[in-house]
N, CA and C of each residue as an Amber inpcrd file, in Angstrom:
protein
   234
   4.4670000  12.8850000  31.4740000   4.3380000  13.1110000  29.9970000
   2.8700000  13.7660000  29.8160000   2.8280000  14.8430000  28.8420000
   1.7420000  14.9380000  28.6120000   2.0600000  15.5750000  26.5980000
   0.8610000  15.0280000  26.2530000   0.8200000  15.2930000  24.8910000
  -0.6830000  15.9450000  24.3260000  -0.9120000  16.5800000  23.3530000
  -2.0160000  17.2360000  23.1170000  -2.6820000  16.4560000  22.0080000
  -1.8980000  15.5990000  21.5700000  -2.4470000  14.7300000  20.3480000
  -3.5950000  13.5820000  20.8570000  -4.9900000  13.8570000  20.3810000
  -5.9910000  12.8460000  20.8370000  -6.3940000  12.3540000  19.3130000
  -6.7730000  11.2500000  19.4450000  -7.3620000  10.4740000  18.2730000
  -8.7390000   9.9920000  19.1120000  -9.5260000  10.2500000  17.9630000
 -11.3550000   9.4320000  18.5870000 -10.7640000   7.8660000  18.7200000
 -11.7950000   7.4170000  19.5320000 -11.5310000   5.8870000  19.9880000
 -11.9410000   5.3460000  18.8000000 -13.0650000   5.6480000  17.9950000
 -13.5090000   4.8220000  16.9570000 -12.3910000   4.7340000  15.9830000
 -11.2180000   5.6550000  15.9360000 -10.4930000   5.4330000  14.8470000
  -9.1040000   4.6260000  15.3130000  -9.0600000   4.2020000  16.6450000
  -7.9330000   3.7080000  17.0120000  -7.9820000   1.8150000  16.7730000
  -9.1330000   1.5030000  16.3830000  -9.1750000   0.3330000  16.3330000
  -9.4140000  -0.1940000  14.8630000 -10.2970000   0.4410000  14.3650000
 -10.5380000  -0.0100000  12.9920000  -9.6340000   0.5560000  11.7360000
  -8.9580000  -0.2230000  10.8980000  -8.3410000   0.1190000   9.9030000
  -9.1010000   0.9190000   9.0780000  -8.2720000   1.3690000   8.0030000
  -8.7460000   2.7090000   7.2320000  -9.8260000   2.0900000   6.1740000
  -9.4010000   0.9950000   5.6800000 -10.8000000   0.1630000   4.9630000
 -12.0560000  -0.2890000   5.4660000 -12.1080000  -0.3410000   6.7740000
 -13.3060000  -0.4290000   7.1040000 -13.9150000   0.8000000   7.8380000
 -13.5560000   1.7710000   7.7570000 -14.1640000   2.9390000   8.2630000
 -15.2120000   3.5260000   7.1770000 -16.4060000   4.1780000   7.7320000
 -17.7260000   4.2940000   6.7250000 -16.9720000   5.6760000   5.9840000
 -16.1140000   6.4070000   6.2540000 -16.0020000   7.7400000   5.5390000
 -14.5710000   7.4120000   4.5540000 -14.1380000   5.9610000   4.5600000
 -13.1350000   5.6210000   3.6030000 -13.2160000   6.4770000   2.0720000
 -13.8990000   6.0230000   1.3590000 -14.3130000   6.4200000   0.1130000
 -15.2690000   5.8750000  -0.6480000 -16.2040000   5.1230000   0.0910000
 -17.8550000   4.6760000  -0.3630000 -17.4340000   3.9010000  -1.5650000
 -16.5370000   3.0520000  -1.4120000 -16.6240000   1.9720000  -2.6130000
 -15.7810000   2.4990000  -4.2660000 -15.3650000   3.4430000  -3.9830000
 -14.6370000   4.4270000  -5.1480000 -13.5950000   3.7410000  -5.4630000
 -12.8810000   3.6190000  -6.9040000 -11.5130000   3.2670000  -6.9390000
 -10.3460000   3.7780000  -6.1520000  -9.4370000   3.1060000  -5.9050000
  -8.1620000   3.5660000  -5.1140000  -7.1120000   3.5360000  -6.2470000
  -6.2140000   4.5240000  -6.3150000  -5.0280000   4.4850000  -7.3510000
  -3.7590000   3.6310000  -6.7900000  -2.6530000   3.2830000  -7.3600000
  -1.7570000   2.5430000  -6.9200000  -1.1050000   2.8170000  -5.5520000
  -0.9740000   4.3270000  -5.4870000  -0.1540000   4.8240000  -4.4870000
  -1.0300000   4.5660000  -3.2460000  -2.0190000   4.7520000  -3.2030000
  -2.9350000   4.4230000  -2.0390000  -3.0070000   2.7020000  -1.6060000
  -3.0180000   2.1250000  -2.7450000  -2.9980000   0.5730000  -2.5540000
  -1.9330000   0.4280000  -1.7540000  -0.7640000   0.8630000  -2.2160000
   0.8180000   0.5470000  -1.5870000   0.8040000   0.9540000  -0.0940000
   0.0370000   2.3570000  -0.1350000  -0.0540000   2.7210000   1.3560000
  -0.4940000   1.8280000   2.4740000  -1.8470000   1.4890000   1.6370000
  -2.6930000   0.1470000   2.5490000  -2.0560000  -0.9380000   2.7180000
  -1.2220000  -1.4260000   1.9240000  -0.3760000  -2.9460000   2.0770000
   0.9890000  -2.4560000   3.2260000   1.6270000  -1.2160000   3.0560000
   2.7060000  -1.1600000   3.9840000   2.4670000  -0.7640000   5.3950000
   1.0820000  -0.2320000   5.5200000   0.5600000   0.1860000   6.9110000
  -0.4330000  -0.6460000   7.6810000  -0.6320000  -2.0160000   6.8060000
  -1.6270000  -3.1230000   7.2840000  -2.8650000  -2.2190000   7.1640000
  -3.2890000  -1.6400000   6.2340000  -4.6450000  -1.0500000   6.3730000
  -4.8470000   0.0920000   7.0260000  -3.7650000   0.5920000   7.3330000
  -4.1360000   1.6060000   8.8230000  -4.4480000   3.1980000   8.0860000
  -3.1240000   3.5850000   6.7500000  -3.5610000   5.0120000   6.2860000
  -3.1960000   4.6810000   4.9340000  -4.0530000   5.2070000   4.1190000
  -4.0340000   5.0260000   2.6680000  -3.4310000   6.4130000   2.1140000
  -2.8970000   7.2090000   2.6380000  -1.7330000   8.4170000   2.2430000
  -0.9080000   8.4540000   2.8370000  -0.0560000   7.3020000   3.4460000
   1.1950000   7.1180000   4.2190000   2.1890000   7.5910000   3.3190000
   2.2290000   7.4370000   1.8900000   3.3070000   7.6550000   0.9180000
   2.8720000   8.7170000   0.3270000   1.6260000   9.5950000   0.5820000
   1.5900000  10.8660000  -0.0750000   0.8750000  11.0270000  -1.1560000
   0.8240000  11.9950000  -1.8690000  -0.3270000  12.1420000  -2.8080000
   0.3230000  12.0280000  -4.3370000   1.7480000  11.8120000  -4.4680000
   2.4570000  11.6020000  -5.9700000   2.2240000  10.1000000  -6.4850000
   1.3640000  10.1270000  -7.6310000   1.0590000   8.7940000  -8.2000000
   2.6040000   7.9150000  -8.4540000   3.8770000   8.6560000  -8.8370000
   4.8150000   8.1140000  -9.2230000   5.2850000   7.2260000  -8.1560000
   5.1110000   7.2480000  -7.1360000   5.4280000   6.3620000  -5.9490000
   4.9500000   5.4000000  -6.1580000   3.7350000   5.1100000  -6.4920000
   2.8000000   4.0230000  -6.4100000   3.0940000   3.0330000  -8.1410000
   3.4230000   3.8480000  -8.9240000   3.9160000   3.5000000 -10.2620000
   5.4240000   2.7020000 -10.0100000   6.4210000   3.2950000  -9.1930000
   7.4550000   2.8420000  -8.6370000   7.3120000   1.6960000  -8.0180000
   6.8330000   1.3410000  -7.2110000   6.5180000   0.2150000  -6.3540000
   5.9710000  -1.0020000  -7.3800000   4.7480000  -0.5580000  -8.3850000
   4.1950000  -1.5050000  -9.3440000   5.4930000  -2.1380000 -10.3620000
   6.2830000  -1.1980000 -10.5510000   7.5940000  -1.5490000 -11.6570000
   8.2950000  -2.5810000 -10.6870000   8.9240000  -2.1430000  -9.6990000
   9.6030000  -2.9640000  -8.6520000   8.9980000  -4.3880000  -8.7860000
   7.6600000  -4.5370000  -8.4500000   7.1360000  -5.8080000  -8.2730000
   7.1990000  -6.6820000  -9.5340000   6.5480000  -5.7120000 -10.9920000
   6.9540000  -6.6190000 -12.0030000   8.0980000  -6.9320000 -12.3590000
   9.4120000  -6.0560000 -12.3180000  10.7230000  -6.5770000 -12.1390000
  11.0170000  -7.7870000 -11.6380000  10.6300000  -7.8730000 -10.1100000
  10.9840000  -8.8500000  -9.3470000  10.2780000 -10.1140000 -10.0880000
   9.0410000 -10.3160000 -10.0880000   8.1600000 -11.3300000 -10.8210000
   8.8610000 -11.7690000 -12.1330000   9.2840000 -10.8400000 -13.0470000
   9.5630000 -11.2550000 -14.4250000  11.1970000 -11.8940000 -14.1480000
  11.9230000 -11.3680000 -13.2930000  13.0120000 -12.2070000 -13.0350000
  12.9370000 -13.3880000 -12.4730000  12.2510000 -13.4510000 -11.6020000
  11.9620000 -15.0940000 -11.4460000  11.4450000 -16.3410000 -12.4140000
  10.6120000 -15.5300000 -13.3220000  10.0350000 -16.1250000 -14.3490000
  11.2190000 -16.5020000 -15.4190000  11.7950000 -15.4490000 -15.6050000
  13.0240000 -15.5760000 -16.8440000  14.0810000 -16.6490000 -16.0750000
  14.5040000 -16.7000000 -14.7110000  15.2560000 -17.4390000 -14.1590000
  15.0050000 -18.6200000 -13.9310000  13.5620000 -19.0410000 -13.9950000
  13.1230000 -20.5850000 -13.9210000  13.4880000 -21.1930000 -15.2090000
  13.2170000 -20.5200000 -16.0800000  13.8060000 -21.0630000 -17.5590000
  15.1070000 -21.0010000 -17.9530000  16.0550000 -20.2430000 -17.2880000
  17.1730000 -20.1860000 -17.7670000  18.0180000 -21.1930000 -16.6690000
  17.1740000 -21.2550000 -15.7640000  18.0990000 -22.3920000 -14.8470000
  18.5250000 -23.6330000 -15.1810000  17.8550000 -24.3980000 -15.8910000
  17.9920000 -25.7570000 -16.4160000  19.0390000 -25.6940000 -17.5150000
  19.2560000 -24.3720000 -18.0010000  20.4370000 -24.4210000 -19.1530000
  21.8590000 -24.3270000 -18.5820000  21.8290000 -24.0190000 -17.3960000
  23.3830000 -23.8810000 -16.7660000  23.3270000 -24.9050000 -15.9380000
């Protein structure tokens, strides 16, 4: 099997966050943070460049945590 896809050796081992060219300590948006989380630090653009995707995952996380907090207060009532 022959492929023409070649990745440089220094990019095979290192996660994105440890590369010198990542973003030089610049702030990242929620979309990049979730991309790094889902890919275990390998790719900061896995979810694309639409900021609504990152906000969607933030809202899901807030809803899950909020439902557990409310559930812990309501559980003793039943």
